[in-house]
C-alpha positions in Angstrom: -7.1 2.8 4.1 -5.3 -1.0 3.2 -3.1 -1.8 0.8 -2.1 -4.5 -1.8 1.4 -3.9 -2.6 2.2 -4.5 -5.6 5.4 -5.4 -8.4 4.0 -5.4 -11.5 5.8 -6.3 -15.0 3.6 -6.4 -18.3 4.8 -8.5 -20.7 5.4 -11.3 -18.0 3.7 -14.3 -18.5 2.0 -13.1 -15.2 1.2 -10.3 -16.2 -2.5 -11.7 -16.9 -3.0 -11.5 -13.0 -3.6 -6.9 -14.1 -7.5 -8.2 -14.9 -7.8 -9.8 -10.7 -6.0 -6.8 -9.4 -8.1 -4.5 -11.3 -11.8 -6.5 -9.9 -10.1 -6.3 -6.4 -9.8 -3.0 -6.8 -13.4 -2.6 -7.7 -14.9 -4.5 -5.9 -12.8 -3.1 -2.2 -12.4 0.8 -3.1 -14.7 2.3 -1.4 -14.5 0.3 1.7 -11.1 2.0 1.7 -8.8 -0.9 0.0 -6.2 0.1 -2.6 -4.1 -1.8 -5.5 -1.0 0.2 -5.7 1.9 -1.3 -8.5 5.2 -0.4 -8.8 6.4 -1.7 -12.0 10.0 -4.0 -12.1 12.2 -4.6 -14.9 14.9 -6.5 -12.8 13.2 -9.9 -13.7 14.1 -10.7 -17.2 13.7 -7.3 -19.0 9.4 -7.5 -18.4 8.9 -3.9 -18.4 11.3 -2.5 -21.1 8.7 1.1 -20.6 7.7 3.4 -18.1 4.9 0.7 -16.4 2.2 2.4 -17.1 1.0 0.5 -20.5 -0.7 -1.3 -18.4 -4.5 1.5 -18.2 -4.0 0.8 -22.2 -3.5 -2.5 -22.1 -5.6 -4.4 -19.4 -7.6 -1.2 -18.6 -5.7 -0.6 -15.0 -7.3 1.9 -13.4 -5.4 2.1 -9.9 -2.4 3.6 -8.9 1.1 2.7 -10.8 3.7 4.3 -9.7 7.2 4.7 -11.2 9.9 1.6 -12.2 12.0 0.5 -9.3 14.0 -1.4 -7.7 13.2 -4.5 -6.0 16.2 -6.4 -5.2 19.7 -5.8 -4.8 21.3 -2.3 -4.9 19.4 0.7 -5.4 16.2 -1.4 -3.6 13.0 1.4 -3.1 12.9 2.1 0.3 9.3 0.2 0.7 10.2 -2.8 -1.1 13.6 -2.8 2.3 10.7 -2.1 5.0 7.8 -4.6 3.1 10.6 -7.3 2.7 11.5 -7.0 6.7 8.9 -7.0 7.6 6.9 -9.6 5.7 9.3 -12.8 4.8 8.5 -14.8 2.0 8.5 -19.3 2.4 11.9 -20.2 4.4 11.2 -16.9 6.0 13.2 -15.5 2.5 13.4 -11.5 2.4 14.5 -11.3 -1.4 11.1 -10.8 -4.6 11.1 -13.9 -6.3 9.9 -12.5 -9.5 7.1 -10.6 -10.8 3.8 -9.8 -8.7 4.6 -10.3 -5.6 2.3 -9.2 -3.3 1.8 -7.6 -0.1 -1.0 -7.0 2.2 -0.9 -3.9 4.5 -2.6 -2.8 6.6 -4.5 -0.1 7.8 -1.7 0.2 10.3 1.4 0.5 7.5 2.0 -2.7 9.1 3.2 -5.9 6.1 0.3 -8.8 6.5 0.6 -11.0 5.2 3.3 -11.5 1.5 1.9 -13.4 -2.0 4.0 -15.3 -4.0 3.8 -14.8 -8.0 1.3 -17.9 -8.3 -1.1 -16.9 -6.2 -3.4 -15.7 -7.6 -5.3 -12.0 -7.3 -9.1 -14.2 -6.8 -7.2 -16.5 -3.9 -6.5 -13.2 -2.3 -10.7 -11.7 -1.5 -10.5 -13.6 2.0 -7.5 -11.9 3.5 -9.4 -8.7 2.2 -12.1 -9.3 3.5 -10.7 -10.6 6.7 -9.7 -7.0 7.3 -12.7 -5.5 6.6 
């Protein structure tokens, strides 16, 4: 297995990316790929619910977990690891906004970090390189 790990928020202006994330999941899941969504309410409170609304509103079938923190006090250990091993622009660790994406290889090591503005459709070539 290899993964695309994403901090998601249903009321974010980038929420239409759910459609692209689901498309990636459907296209590659039979080849060992998973999208893992982690709802986060840290950016302008854009995920006030429990994070499962995406299933109804956007038709998401990939796994969506419990709401977590990705920055600051109480950062989930997964995100501490991801940010430490795969830094962002200018070597920053902090997640800047919703829909930051980490492509993680079969060995569990992050391969590439994609910012919020990178659409899921643009990540396809990186996934193909792993296959």
